[in-house]
LORO-433816 format. One record per residue (C-alpha): z, y, x; residue number from 1. Coordinates in pm, 1 decimal. Example, Ala and Ser with C-alpha at 12.3 -4.5 7.8 and 13.67 -1.06 7.14 Angstrom:
2
<atom pz="780.0" py="-450.0" px="1230.0" i="1"/>
<atom pz="714.0" py="-106.0" px="1367.0" i="2"/>
***
This chain:
362
<atom pz="795.0" py="2752.7" px="-4014.5" i="1"/>
<atom pz="795.0" py="2889.5" px="-3619.3" i="2"/>
<atom pz="1139.5" py="2785.3" px="-3578.9" i="3"/>
<atom pz="1054.8" py="2434.0" px="-3686.6" i="4"/>
<atom pz="703.9" py="2432.6" px="-3467.4" i="5"/>
<atom pz="907.1" py="2569.5" px="-3191.7" i="6"/>
<atom pz="1211.8" py="2277.4" px="-3210.4" i="7"/>
<atom pz="948.1" py="1995.1" px="-3246.8" i="8"/>
<atom pz="764.3" py="2150.8" px="-2924.4" i="9"/>
<atom pz="1126.8" py="2163.0" px="-2772.1" i="10"/>
<atom pz="1177.4" py="1802.9" px="-2875.8" i="11"/>
<atom pz="858.1" py="1659.8" px="-2730.6" i="12"/>
<atom pz="858.3" py="1839.6" px="-2410.7" i="13"/>
<atom pz="1237.8" py="1668.2" px="-2393.4" i="14"/>
<atom pz="1129.5" py="1355.1" px="-2467.0" i="15"/>
<atom pz="818.2" py="1349.1" px="-2230.4" i="16"/>
<atom pz="1021.1" py="1478.8" px="-1953.1" i="17"/>
<atom pz="1277.0" py="1164.3" px="-2010.2" i="18"/>
<atom pz="975.8" py="947.1" px="-2039.0" i="19"/>
<atom pz="886.0" py="1067.0" px="-1683.4" i="20"/>
<atom pz="1240.6" py="985.8" px="-1545.9" i="21"/>
<atom pz="1255.0" py="643.7" px="-1721.4" i="22"/>
<atom pz="922.1" py="517.1" px="-1570.2" i="23"/>
<atom pz="996.5" py="650.1" px="-1235.0" i="24"/>
<atom pz="1332.6" py="407.9" px="-1246.2" i="25"/>
<atom pz="1146.7" py="123.7" px="-1423.3" i="26"/>
<atom pz="930.2" py="135.5" px="-1131.0" i="27"/>
<atom pz="1239.3" py="96.3" px="-888.8" i="28"/>
<atom pz="1460.9" py="-164.4" px="-1113.3" i="29"/>
<atom pz="1558.2" py="-423.7" px="-897.1" i="30"/>
<atom pz="1624.6" py="-662.2" px="-1149.1" i="31"/>
<atom pz="1648.3" py="-739.2" px="-1519.3" i="32"/>
<atom pz="1978.4" py="-604.5" px="-1545.8" i="33"/>
<atom pz="1816.3" py="-272.6" px="-1396.4" i="34"/>
<atom pz="1555.8" py="-264.8" px="-1657.9" i="35"/>
<atom pz="1803.7" py="-311.6" px="-1932.0" i="36"/>
<atom pz="2094.2" py="-39.4" px="-1805.3" i="37"/>
<atom pz="1750.3" py="181.8" px="-1770.5" i="38"/>
<atom pz="1617.0" py="105.7" px="-2164.7" i="39"/>
<atom pz="1976.3" py="123.9" px="-2252.4" i="40"/>
<atom pz="2062.7" py="470.9" px="-2101.8" i="41"/>
<atom pz="1686.3" py="635.3" px="-2162.0" i="42"/>
<atom pz="1507.9" py="496.1" px="-2485.8" i="43"/>
<atom pz="1715.8" py="706.6" px="-2738.9" i="44"/>
<atom pz="1610.0" py="1013.7" px="-2603.4" i="45"/>
<atom pz="1292.4" py="984.6" px="-2504.9" i="46"/>
<atom pz="1197.7" py="812.3" px="-2893.7" i="47"/>
<atom pz="1432.6" py="1049.4" px="-3012.3" i="48"/>
<atom pz="1616.1" py="801.8" px="-3247.1" i="49"/>
<atom pz="2031.2" py="744.7" px="-3379.1" i="50"/>
<atom pz="1997.2" py="421.0" px="-3186.2" i="51"/>
<atom pz="1806.2" py="165.8" px="-2984.8" i="52"/>
<atom pz="1876.7" py="-193.0" px="-2872.6" i="53"/>
<atom pz="1723.8" py="-393.7" px="-2583.2" i="54"/>
<atom pz="1674.9" py="-776.0" px="-2690.6" i="55"/>
<atom pz="1500.7" py="-1035.9" px="-2469.3" i="56"/>
<atom pz="1383.0" py="-1375.9" px="-2598.6" i="57"/>
<atom pz="1585.5" py="-1705.1" px="-2539.3" i="58"/>
<atom pz="1342.4" py="-2000.9" px="-2654.7" i="59"/>
<atom pz="1361.3" py="-1962.8" px="-3048.6" i="60"/>
<atom pz="1655.5" py="-1718.6" px="-3048.2" i="61"/>
<atom pz="1659.7" py="-1288.9" px="-2997.4" i="62"/>
<atom pz="1963.4" py="-1205.5" px="-2825.5" i="63"/>
<atom pz="2077.0" py="-817.0" px="-2845.1" i="64"/>
<atom pz="2149.9" py="-741.3" px="-2463.1" i="65"/>
<atom pz="2242.7" py="-383.6" px="-2511.6" i="66"/>
<atom pz="2220.5" py="-61.7" px="-2733.3" i="67"/>
<atom pz="2303.9" py="305.5" px="-2768.6" i="68"/>
<atom pz="2372.5" py="423.8" px="-3116.1" i="69"/>
<atom pz="2538.5" py="654.5" px="-3342.2" i="70"/>
<atom pz="2719.9" py="349.6" px="-3459.1" i="71"/>
<atom pz="2699.9" py="-43.0" px="-3392.6" i="72"/>
<atom pz="2410.3" py="-254.5" px="-3405.0" i="73"/>
<atom pz="2415.7" py="-611.0" px="-3284.7" i="74"/>
<atom pz="2546.9" py="-618.0" px="-2913.7" i="75"/>
<atom pz="2615.7" py="-986.3" px="-2778.4" i="76"/>
<atom pz="2486.3" py="-1140.2" px="-3106.1" i="77"/>
<atom pz="2176.2" py="-1370.7" px="-3093.6" i="78"/>
<atom pz="1951.7" py="-1450.1" px="-3402.0" i="79"/>
<atom pz="1659.9" py="-1706.4" px="-3458.0" i="80"/>
<atom pz="1351.4" py="-1547.0" px="-3406.0" i="81"/>
<atom pz="1183.0" py="-1612.6" px="-3785.1" i="82"/>
<atom pz="1513.8" py="-1491.8" px="-3881.4" i="83"/>
<atom pz="1515.7" py="-1145.1" px="-3741.0" i="84"/>
<atom pz="1261.9" py="-856.1" px="-3727.9" i="85"/>
<atom pz="1236.9" py="-825.8" px="-3363.0" i="86"/>
<atom pz="1148.2" py="-1189.3" px="-3336.6" i="87"/>
<atom pz="909.8" py="-1091.1" px="-3605.6" i="88"/>
<atom pz="767.1" py="-790.3" px="-3335.2" i="89"/>
<atom pz="755.8" py="-1095.2" px="-3063.2" i="90"/>
<atom pz="587.1" py="-1372.6" px="-3284.8" i="91"/>
<atom pz="303.7" py="-1107.0" px="-3367.9" i="92"/>
<atom pz="266.8" py="-961.1" px="-3045.7" i="93"/>
<atom pz="248.1" py="-614.5" px="-3216.2" i="94"/>
<atom pz="508.1" py="-338.1" px="-3317.2" i="95"/>
<atom pz="629.4" py="-310.9" px="-3624.2" i="96"/>
<atom pz="711.3" py="-17.7" px="-3800.6" i="97"/>
<atom pz="984.2" py="-14.2" px="-4106.1" i="98"/>
<atom pz="1002.1" py="334.2" px="-4317.6" i="99"/>
<atom pz="1294.0" py="169.4" px="-4530.3" i="100"/>
<atom pz="1467.7" py="-140.5" px="-4461.5" i="101"/>
<atom pz="1612.6" py="-151.2" px="-4851.3" i="102"/>
<atom pz="1272.1" py="-241.1" px="-4927.0" i="103"/>
<atom pz="1081.3" py="-456.7" px="-4700.3" i="104"/>
<atom pz="1133.2" py="-830.1" px="-4697.8" i="105"/>
<atom pz="1074.3" py="-874.6" px="-4308.1" i="106"/>
<atom pz="1436.9" py="-759.1" px="-4339.3" i="107"/>
<atom pz="1733.5" py="-975.4" px="-4333.0" i="108"/>
<atom pz="1975.4" py="-756.0" px="-4558.5" i="109"/>
<atom pz="2291.8" py="-948.1" px="-4481.2" i="110"/>
<atom pz="2266.2" py="-820.4" px="-4075.6" i="111"/>
<atom pz="2213.1" py="-492.7" px="-4206.4" i="112"/>
<atom pz="2499.9" py="-406.8" px="-4419.6" i="113"/>
<atom pz="2770.9" py="-197.2" px="-4302.1" i="114"/>
<atom pz="2485.8" py="-110.8" px="-4026.7" i="115"/>
<atom pz="2359.9" py="258.9" px="-4028.2" i="116"/>
<atom pz="2006.9" py="157.9" px="-4001.8" i="117"/>
<atom pz="1799.1" py="266.3" px="-4273.7" i="118"/>
<atom pz="1429.0" py="290.0" px="-4110.4" i="119"/>
<atom pz="1325.1" py="129.6" px="-3758.0" i="120"/>
<atom pz="1054.2" py="58.7" px="-3537.6" i="121"/>
<atom pz="1032.4" py="-243.2" px="-3257.8" i="122"/>
<atom pz="792.8" py="-307.5" px="-3015.4" i="123"/>
<atom pz="773.9" py="-635.6" px="-2802.9" i="124"/>
<atom pz="803.2" py="-606.7" px="-2440.9" i="125"/>
<atom pz="528.6" py="-752.4" px="-2275.0" i="126"/>
<atom pz="267.0" py="-789.0" px="-2539.6" i="127"/>
<atom pz="38.1" py="-1079.8" px="-2443.5" i="128"/>
<atom pz="327.0" py="-1313.9" px="-2365.9" i="129"/>
<atom pz="639.8" py="-1125.8" px="-2537.3" i="130"/>
<atom pz="948.5" py="-1210.4" px="-2348.7" i="131"/>
<atom pz="1183.8" py="-964.3" px="-2581.6" i="132"/>
<atom pz="1182.9" py="-672.8" px="-2780.2" i="133"/>
<atom pz="1295.4" py="-264.6" px="-2752.5" i="134"/>
<atom pz="1384.3" py="-133.2" px="-3078.7" i="135"/>
<atom pz="1439.3" py="227.2" px="-3231.2" i="136"/>
<atom pz="1670.9" py="286.8" px="-3571.9" i="137"/>
<atom pz="1697.8" py="579.2" px="-3788.5" i="138"/>
<atom pz="1985.4" py="678.1" px="-4016.8" i="139"/>
<atom pz="1783.4" py="816.7" px="-4325.6" i="140"/>
<atom pz="1451.0" py="647.7" px="-4471.2" i="141"/>
<atom pz="1148.7" py="818.5" px="-4256.4" i="142"/>
<atom pz="806.6" py="716.8" px="-4121.1" i="143"/>
<atom pz="832.0" py="703.9" px="-3706.9" i="144"/>
<atom pz="576.6" py="957.6" px="-3569.0" i="145"/>
<atom pz="298.4" py="835.8" px="-3367.6" i="146"/>
<atom pz="454.4" py="997.1" px="-3105.3" i="147"/>
<atom pz="775.2" py="818.2" px="-3121.2" i="148"/>
<atom pz="596.2" py="475.6" px="-3140.2" i="149"/>
<atom pz="386.1" py="583.9" px="-2888.8" i="150"/>
<atom pz="725.8" py="659.2" px="-2637.9" i="151"/>
<atom pz="902.9" py="322.2" px="-2770.5" i="152"/>
<atom pz="552.8" py="113.9" px="-2702.0" i="153"/>
<atom pz="529.1" py="290.2" px="-2337.1" i="154"/>
<atom pz="867.7" py="196.9" px="-2248.5" i="155"/>
<atom pz="843.2" py="-151.4" px="-2390.5" i="156"/>
<atom pz="517.6" py="-218.9" px="-2140.5" i="157"/>
<atom pz="644.2" py="-55.2" px="-1871.9" i="158"/>
<atom pz="945.8" py="-293.5" px="-1915.2" i="159"/>
<atom pz="786.8" py="-591.2" px="-1879.0" i="160"/>
<atom pz="587.6" py="-477.6" px="-1603.1" i="161"/>
<atom pz="873.6" py="-384.1" px="-1410.0" i="162"/>
<atom pz="1054.0" py="-721.3" px="-1497.5" i="163"/>
<atom pz="719.2" py="-875.9" px="-1388.8" i="164"/>
<atom pz="668.5" py="-735.5" px="-1056.5" i="165"/>
<atom pz="1034.6" py="-805.1" px="-967.9" i="166"/>
<atom pz="965.8" py="-1164.9" px="-1069.3" i="167"/>
<atom pz="629.1" py="-1193.6" px="-853.7" i="168"/>
<atom pz="826.5" py="-1023.2" px="-531.2" i="169"/>
<atom pz="1097.6" py="-1298.3" px="-619.8" i="170"/>
<atom pz="805.9" py="-1582.6" px="-585.4" i="171"/>
<atom pz="619.8" py="-1442.6" px="-317.8" i="172"/>
<atom pz="933.2" py="-1384.7" px="-58.8" i="173"/>
<atom pz="987.7" py="-1800.3" px="-152.1" i="174"/>
<atom pz="601.2" py="-1834.9" px="-84.7" i="175"/>
<atom pz="649.2" py="-1650.4" px="279.2" i="176"/>
<atom pz="633.3" py="-2014.1" px="394.2" i="177"/>
<atom pz="374.6" py="-2162.5" px="213.1" i="178"/>
<atom pz="1.8" py="-2190.7" px="264.2" i="179"/>
<atom pz="-138.1" py="-1844.5" px="315.3" i="180"/>
<atom pz="-334.6" py="-1878.6" px="-28.8" i="181"/>
<atom pz="-57.8" py="-1881.7" px="-274.6" i="182"/>
<atom pz="48.1" py="-1569.3" px="-98.8" i="183"/>
<atom pz="-207.9" py="-1401.5" px="-119.6" i="184"/>
<atom pz="-285.3" py="-1468.9" px="-487.2" i="185"/>
<atom pz="90.6" py="-1368.6" px="-515.9" i="186"/>
<atom pz="48.1" py="-1035.1" px="-313.6" i="187"/>
<atom pz="-292.1" py="-978.2" px="-549.1" i="188"/>
<atom pz="-71.2" py="-1030.9" px="-882.4" i="189"/>
<atom pz="178.6" py="-772.3" px="-762.7" i="190"/>
<atom pz="-80.0" py="-513.7" px="-680.8" i="191"/>
<atom pz="-205.6" py="-534.9" px="-1028.1" i="192"/>
<atom pz="154.8" py="-500.2" px="-1179.6" i="193"/>
<atom pz="153.0" py="-174.8" px="-1010.2" i="194"/>
<atom pz="-177.6" py="-45.4" px="-1089.5" i="195"/>
<atom pz="-112.7" py="-165.8" px="-1427.7" i="196"/>
<atom pz="188.6" py="92.2" px="-1422.0" i="197"/>
<atom pz="-3.2" py="379.0" px="-1289.8" i="198"/>
<atom pz="-234.9" py="291.7" px="-1535.2" i="199"/>
<atom pz="33.7" py="329.7" px="-1786.9" i="200"/>
<atom pz="113.8" py="633.4" px="-1670.2" i="201"/>
<atom pz="-196.3" py="809.9" px="-1671.9" i="202"/>
<atom pz="-304.5" py="686.8" px="-2060.7" i="203"/>
<atom pz="65.7" py="773.3" px="-2179.5" i="204"/>
<atom pz="161.7" py="1100.8" px="-2004.9" i="205"/>
<atom pz="29.0" py="1447.7" px="-1937.2" i="206"/>
<atom pz="-185.6" py="1473.4" px="-1636.5" i="207"/>
<atom pz="56.4" py="1681.4" px="-1374.5" i="208"/>
<atom pz="305.1" py="1409.4" px="-1449.8" i="209"/>
<atom pz="89.8" py="1146.6" px="-1446.8" i="210"/>
<atom pz="-45.4" py="1241.3" px="-1125.5" i="211"/>
<atom pz="306.9" py="1283.0" px="-960.8" i="212"/>
<atom pz="468.4" py="934.4" px="-1110.1" i="213"/>
<atom pz="156.0" py="765.5" px="-941.4" i="214"/>
<atom pz="153.5" py="918.9" px="-641.1" i="215"/>
<atom pz="561.3" py="748.1" px="-631.7" i="216"/>
<atom pz="437.0" py="415.4" px="-770.6" i="217"/>
<atom pz="200.6" py="421.8" px="-452.1" i="218"/>
<atom pz="517.8" py="493.1" px="-239.6" i="219"/>
<atom pz="684.2" py="201.7" px="-389.4" i="220"/>
<atom pz="396.4" py="-33.0" px="-329.3" i="221"/>
<atom pz="345.2" py="84.9" px="46.9" i="222"/>
<atom pz="693.2" py="-8.0" px="77.1" i="223"/>
<atom pz="657.1" py="-344.3" px="-98.5" i="224"/>
<atom pz="338.0" py="-427.2" px="100.4" i="225"/>
<atom pz="542.3" py="-387.9" px="421.5" i="226"/>
<atom pz="815.8" py="-602.0" px="272.6" i="227"/>
<atom pz="575.0" py="-864.2" px="181.6" i="228"/>
<atom pz="418.7" py="-895.1" px="545.2" i="229"/>
<atom pz="766.7" py="-874.6" px="706.3" i="230"/>
<atom pz="897.5" py="-1166.6" px="523.6" i="231"/>
<atom pz="1216.9" py="-934.4" px="368.4" i="232"/>
<atom pz="1365.9" py="-642.9" px="521.3" i="233"/>
<atom pz="1149.6" py="-356.4" px="648.3" i="234"/>
<atom pz="1083.7" py="-161.8" px="992.9" i="235"/>
<atom pz="1189.5" py="218.9" px="923.3" i="236"/>
<atom pz="933.4" py="341.7" px="1156.6" i="237"/>
<atom pz="630.6" py="73.9" px="988.2" i="238"/>
<atom pz="760.8" py="261.4" px="672.0" i="239"/>
<atom pz="705.1" py="578.4" px="776.3" i="240"/>
<atom pz="344.7" py="573.3" px="952.0" i="241"/>
<atom pz="246.0" py="419.8" px="641.3" i="242"/>
<atom pz="392.6" py="672.4" px="365.2" i="243"/>
<atom pz="308.9" py="992.6" px="647.8" i="244"/>
<atom pz="-18.1" py="822.9" px="787.2" i="245"/>
<atom pz="-184.8" py="988.5" px="448.9" i="246"/>
<atom pz="-92.6" py="1336.8" px="547.5" i="247"/>
<atom pz="-215.2" py="1349.5" px="896.5" i="248"/>
<atom pz="-609.2" py="1251.2" px="874.5" i="249"/>
<atom pz="-766.1" py="1190.1" px="1202.8" i="250"/>
<atom pz="-442.4" py="1196.9" px="1419.7" i="251"/>
<atom pz="-433.5" py="1558.7" px="1430.0" i="252"/>
<atom pz="-99.9" py="1539.5" px="1659.3" i="253"/>
<atom pz="88.9" py="1756.8" px="1389.5" i="254"/>
<atom pz="326.1" py="1470.8" px="1286.9" i="255"/>
<atom pz="554.9" py="1310.8" px="1530.9" i="256"/>
<atom pz="774.9" py="1040.5" px="1476.7" i="257"/>
<atom pz="1040.3" py="884.6" px="1669.4" i="258"/>
<atom pz="1348.7" py="619.7" px="1667.1" i="259"/>
<atom pz="1452.4" py="242.9" px="1743.4" i="260"/>
<atom pz="1345.3" py="-18.2" px="1520.8" i="261"/>
<atom pz="1571.3" py="-44.0" px="1227.7" i="262"/>
<atom pz="1581.2" py="-306.9" px="937.2" i="263"/>
<atom pz="1678.9" py="-189.7" px="563.1" i="264"/>
<atom pz="1637.1" py="-397.6" px="273.9" i="265"/>
<atom pz="1370.2" py="-371.7" px="45.5" i="266"/>
<atom pz="1530.0" py="-157.3" px="-253.2" i="267"/>
<atom pz="1639.1" py="76.4" px="37.7" i="268"/>
<atom pz="1281.6" py="60.1" px="169.6" i="269"/>
<atom pz="1159.1" py="174.3" px="-171.1" i="270"/>
<atom pz="1383.4" py="439.4" px="-199.8" i="271"/>
<atom pz="1324.8" py="611.6" px="155.3" i="272"/>
<atom pz="922.3" py="578.1" px="95.2" i="273"/>
<atom pz="988.1" py="767.1" px="-223.3" i="274"/>
<atom pz="1167.0" py="1030.2" px="-53.2" i="275"/>
<atom pz="922.2" py="1042.7" px="262.9" i="276"/>
<atom pz="616.7" py="1078.4" px="-6.3" i="277"/>
<atom pz="797.2" py="1358.1" px="-199.7" i="278"/>
<atom pz="915.3" py="1558.1" px="93.6" i="279"/>
<atom pz="533.0" py="1527.0" px="282.6" i="280"/>
<atom pz="362.8" py="1613.0" px="-46.5" i="281"/>
<atom pz="611.2" py="1907.9" px="-85.5" i="282"/>
<atom pz="504.3" py="2015.3" px="265.4" i="283"/>
<atom pz="137.6" py="1982.4" px="184.0" i="284"/>
<atom pz="133.1" py="2238.9" px="-87.9" i="285"/>
<atom pz="419.3" py="2491.4" px="69.1" i="286"/>
<atom pz="535.4" py="2378.1" px="393.8" i="287"/>
<atom pz="466.0" py="2332.2" px="768.6" i="288"/>
<atom pz="180.4" py="2058.5" px="666.1" i="289"/>
<atom pz="4.7" py="2374.6" px="439.9" i="290"/>
<atom pz="-75.5" py="2566.6" px="776.2" i="291"/>
<atom pz="-300.9" py="2492.9" px="1081.6" i="292"/>
<atom pz="18.6" py="2575.3" px="1321.8" i="293"/>
<atom pz="255.5" py="2355.4" px="1144.2" i="294"/>
<atom pz="459.7" py="2083.5" px="1257.8" i="295"/>
<atom pz="657.5" py="1807.0" px="1113.8" i="296"/>
<atom pz="924.1" py="1575.1" px="1289.2" i="297"/>
<atom pz="1082.6" py="1264.3" px="1163.0" i="298"/>
<atom pz="1357.6" py="1131.2" px="1356.5" i="299"/>
<atom pz="1570.8" py="798.6" px="1264.6" i="300"/>
<atom pz="1924.1" py="656.3" px="1402.3" i="301"/>
<atom pz="2219.4" py="463.3" px="1338.7" i="302"/>
<atom pz="2524.5" py="644.9" px="1354.8" i="303"/>
<atom pz="2810.6" py="385.7" px="1292.7" i="304"/>
<atom pz="2784.3" py="238.3" px="966.8" i="305"/>
<atom pz="2493.9" py="459.2" px="835.0" i="306"/>
<atom pz="2115.0" py="550.5" px="914.9" i="307"/>
<atom pz="2041.0" py="896.9" px="976.4" i="308"/>
<atom pz="1684.0" py="1047.5" px="935.6" i="309"/>
<atom pz="1612.3" py="1377.7" px="1026.3" i="310"/>
<atom pz="1308.4" py="1569.7" px="876.2" i="311"/>
<atom pz="1219.8" py="1895.9" px="1064.3" i="312"/>
<atom pz="910.9" py="2106.9" px="997.8" i="313"/>
<atom pz="832.1" py="2426.2" px="1190.7" i="314"/>
<atom pz="564.9" py="2684.3" px="1022.9" i="315"/>
<atom pz="454.1" py="2813.2" px="1312.9" i="316"/>
<atom pz="619.4" py="3157.0" px="1289.3" i="317"/>
<atom pz="496.2" py="3208.8" px="887.2" i="318"/>
<atom pz="752.0" py="3246.7" px="613.6" i="319"/>
<atom pz="622.2" py="2916.4" px="446.4" i="320"/>
<atom pz="895.0" py="2624.3" px="364.4" i="321"/>
<atom pz="961.0" py="2384.0" px="52.5" i="322"/>
<atom pz="1191.3" py="2538.3" px="-228.5" i="323"/>
<atom pz="1484.5" py="2241.4" px="-201.8" i="324"/>
<atom pz="1616.2" py="2403.8" px="-521.0" i="325"/>
<atom pz="1328.8" py="2258.5" px="-753.3" i="326"/>
<atom pz="1194.4" py="1967.3" px="-945.1" i="327"/>
<atom pz="1101.2" py="1761.7" px="-651.5" i="328"/>
<atom pz="1445.4" py="1862.4" px="-470.6" i="329"/>
<atom pz="1615.0" py="1746.1" px="-759.3" i="330"/>
<atom pz="1450.0" py="1413.6" px="-788.7" i="331"/>
<atom pz="1510.7" py="1349.8" px="-417.3" i="332"/>
<atom pz="1873.5" py="1406.7" px="-484.7" i="333"/>
<atom pz="1896.7" py="1156.1" px="-807.0" i="334"/>
<atom pz="1713.2" py="886.8" px="-562.9" i="335"/>
<atom pz="1973.4" py="939.6" px="-263.3" i="336"/>
<atom pz="2251.5" py="923.5" px="-489.0" i="337"/>
<atom pz="2142.1" py="646.6" px="-718.7" i="338"/>
<atom pz="1913.6" py="416.9" px="-509.7" i="339"/>
<atom pz="2071.7" py="490.2" px="-131.7" i="340"/>
<atom pz="2441.7" py="599.9" px="-221.3" i="341"/>
<atom pz="2386.9" py="839.4" px="22.8" i="342"/>
<atom pz="2377.8" py="1225.4" px="72.1" i="343"/>
<atom pz="2114.8" py="1487.1" px="167.1" i="344"/>
<atom pz="2147.9" py="1846.4" px="325.9" i="345"/>
<atom pz="1865.9" py="2068.1" px="380.0" i="346"/>
<atom pz="1837.3" py="2423.0" px="550.6" i="347"/>
<atom pz="1542.4" py="2680.2" px="515.1" i="348"/>
<atom pz="1486.5" py="2887.1" px="742.5" i="349"/>
<atom pz="1203.1" py="3137.4" px="827.3" i="350"/>
<atom pz="999.9" py="2935.7" px="1003.0" i="351"/>
<atom pz="1047.8" py="2604.2" px="848.4" i="352"/>
<atom pz="1319.0" py="2362.2" px="726.1" i="353"/>
<atom pz="1545.7" py="2064.2" px="803.2" i="354"/>
<atom pz="1651.0" py="1782.8" px="596.2" i="355"/>
<atom pz="1886.1" py="1525.3" px="720.0" i="356"/>
<atom pz="1889.9" py="1218.7" px="523.2" i="357"/>
<atom pz="2251.1" py="985.4" px="537.6" i="358"/>
<atom pz="2296.8" py="673.0" px="390.4" i="359"/>
<atom pz="2501.8" py="348.8" px="453.5" i="360"/>
<atom pz="2352.0" py="53.2" px="634.3" i="361"/>
<atom pz="2333.1" py="-274.7" px="461.3" i="362"/>
***
């Protein structure tokens, strides 16, 4: 019994960490292809299923875009909404759970012959007005747990919000030359989408994970706000001021920023914004900003075909410095590699910390 409880506990912890990572990536997703790939690569671990499928609605048909499973499902195929369990979930705007596919009349048995699937759960993407579905499948008859269903629904809702967010960004870009009223309405809808992502994290994740993810979502939102006001590319200087301003109350002079104007595209801006926010939050906890004598200097420049950011902390002679090997360091490394295609180097000294970030200019 004790071993089984330990195994279940480890599975839940692994699923929770995977869910946090998936939500972080969905908040950054630039388009539908990216959302689809994130779901394909994370959903199975998050839910603990033998297989998953990403389905999108195309008028009256369900199109199976992607899958990750122990055996083949239906990738590349499409079915009428009324003849598909994913279609049922979308038409009824709610999650469907089938503990045994062999005895449920909603299951088109001819499509399941030769498949490993014996039980399933399918959640609509954007339940209020479904645009797709996310399916989880198991190789034996079973009723999915409340945790498994909750994780599936959370991913499906987050995917819908990510798709809506990017659609709103595209609409806003087109509206920058139109009436101010239209722009303001789109901006408010975008803020609402980002706030909904944060609320989803707060309701579904442990408090520590929710706080961390909300801080990252806020960093993305600040970068997107700058993108909206600048009609496209974002100035790194303005981005640095937006991200680091909250960490220097009262203009104390402890944070110094310097560099020539450099414009970066929205995806790079969001990634750089997250990195600056993570470094600043870590500095506030155990680095230069955690001591009255501490100082932080950020410089940026173009070096050939690369952009270089230099982050330097001095702690006033103390021994306090961020730990680059911790969870925050690992998260930053993933963002640098996956979103910027760059590299990062860190140096920890007795009285400070230096971080050099380099990535291709676009």
